[in-house]
N, C-alpha and C positions, 0 to 999 in steps of 0.2 A: 388456653384455647383447646389443648387436647385433654385437660383433665375433666373427669368424671368421677361419680359415687361408685364406691366397690362394694359390688354384691357378691353373692355365693357363687355366681357362675362364672364372674370375674376370676374368683380365687381358683376356683376348680378347672376351669376352662371348658372348651367344647367337646363334644365328640366328635374325635378327629381320628386321622391319621397322621401319626408324629412325624417329625420328632417334636416340634414348637408351636406352641398356640400361637404367638406372635409371627414366626416366620414360616409357617405352613398353614395353619387355619386362616389367621388374618390375610396371607396373601392369597389363598384359594378364593376367600371373599370378596378380595378386590378384585379378581380377574372375573368372577361371576357378575359383580357390579357393573364392570366394564362392558360385559355381554349386555348386560341389562339395559345399560343407557344408551349403548352404541348400535345396539342389533345384533343379528346373529349373520350378516352377509358380510363376510370378509375372508381374505385369502392369504394375509399376512398380519402377523402382531410384532411390535417392535416395545419391548419392556426397558425402559430406562430406569434403572437401579440406582437408589440415592443412598449414602450414610452406610448404615448397617447392612441394610440389603446388600448393597454392592459388595459389601467385604464378605458376607457369608452365604449368599445366595445358592453356592451348589451344595456345600455343606450340610445346610439345613433343611435341603428341598424346596427351598422357595421358589426355584425356575419350576419344577414338577407342579408344585402348587398352585403357580400362576396360570401354567398352562393348562391344568385341569380345570381351574375356574372359567376360563375363557371358553372351556369346551362345554360348560354347563355341569359339571360334577360338583357333588356336595362333599363336605369336609371329611365325611366318613366313607368316601367310596374307594374301595379297596383297589379301583383302577388308576388311581391318582399315581402310583409309582410307574405305570405306563403310558402317562399322559403325552410325551414324546411321540412315542409310537403311533397314538391314536390319531394326534395332531398331523403326523406325516400320513397315515392313511387317509386321512381327510383332505390332503393338500394342503395344510396350514403350516405356512414358513413361520417360525418363530425365532426372534434375535434378542440378545440380551447385551444391553450396553450399560456400564458402568457412568454416571453423569452426577453433575452436583446440580439438584434442584432447587438449591437457596435455602432459605430459613424455614424448614420444616422439620417434621419428626424425622428422627434416623432411619425408623422404618417405612420410607416412601418409595412410590414407584409411579412412574408415569406410563400408562398403558395405552399405546397407539395402533388402531386398527387400519388397515390398508384394504381398501375394497378393489375389486374388479377393475374399476375404473381409475385407478390410482389415487382416488378422494382419500382423506386422512381425517379421523376424529381421535381425541383423545380424553381419557381421564386422568387426572392424579388422586392418589390416595395413600392413606397411611395405616397402618396396622398399628394399633395404639395399645395392644395388652390384651390378653385373654382371648385371642380370636375376634376382639371389637376392631370395629374399621371405622374410619372416616372419609369421606369423598369431600376434595377439598377443591376441586377445578375441574371443569367441564369445557372442553374447547377454547382454553383460555379465560375462562369466565369464573371468577371466585364463588364457590357455593359452600355448604358446609350442611352433612346429613351423613346419619351413620349405618343405614341400610336395615335398622333394628324395625323400623315401622315402612309400611307402605308410604310410598312418597310421591308427590307432586311438585314437579319444576315448571313453574308458569313464566313466559317471557310474555310483558305487556308495555303499553307506553305509560310511562308515569303520570297521572292525573288523578284529580281528587274522585274518591267513590270507588277507585278498582278493586281495591281490597275487600272493601264491604260486599260488591257484586260477587266477586269470586267466594268468599266466606259462604255467600246466602246460597248460592249454586250446589256447595258442598253439603250445606245444613238441609236442603232439600233432600238430599240423597239419603238423609239420617245419618251422615257420616261425621264422627266427630274429630276436630281438629286436636292434634296431640302438642304439635309446635309449629311456629310460622316465624320465618325469618325473610326480611326483606332486603335485596340489595338494588342500588341503582347506579348508571354510571354519572348521572346529575340530574338536577331538578328539570321535571319535564321531557327527560329522554327514555330510554328504555331500562326499565327494571327486571328484577327476577325475584319470584316470590318462590322459596322452598317450603313447602308444604307436609309435614308429617302426620298421618292419619292413625286413627286406631284400627280401622277395618279398611280393606281393599277398595278403590275407588271404581264402581262399575263405568262401561263405557259410555253408557247414557250420560253421566254426570260429567265425564272428561269431553264428550260433545257438547253439552251446555256450555263450559266453560270456555271453549275454544271459539263459541259463537259470541260472547262479549265482546263488543266493540272496544278494540284496543288491544286485544290478546291476540299476539302473533304467534305463540306456539305452547303446547301444552304436553308435556311428557310425563308418564306414569312409570313409576319402578316399585314392583311389588317388593315387599321385604325380603331379604337377603339371608 
């Protein structure tokens, strides 16, 4: 599930503040993915660290990188080393908890956002090497995408023709689909399409998809 082709940037790694592409750059991107998916309105973040992340997060700067990510910093931002202080200045509480997240990659974290009204949302993601990431769960629902492409996450009623209608709306916006993966609870129940595209999806196309009968939600995440 976590294997992929190796390219030059996987070997060289991203432009980043060190020390580790997996434990620092990947962690920062996971934090930024959580912010992009779950929104920017939160006052507390709980990081549930699994496997290698749990064992080495302080020594490798994973904790600082995760916090930098949820603050919206890039991997090369010099402020990463001060991310705890910046979070405190913004009145954001951060907590780190070691937890077994099951049969997942050893560099995996559950990032839980807590809002002012105490409502919670979370993602689970893995740092899979060379600064690359995979988001594998959003609020208890299994997904899989890397953040390397602009991504649409669409929830809809599973019935004939839905993927065709969604794909047509994207094509009419002159947007090319790079990958498309569908999961469903069971036949005729709710389904989730994760669609990676070659270009950013404009707001009017997102609106058109949301108007399709049977679509319950559309979330767009730009490339991370």
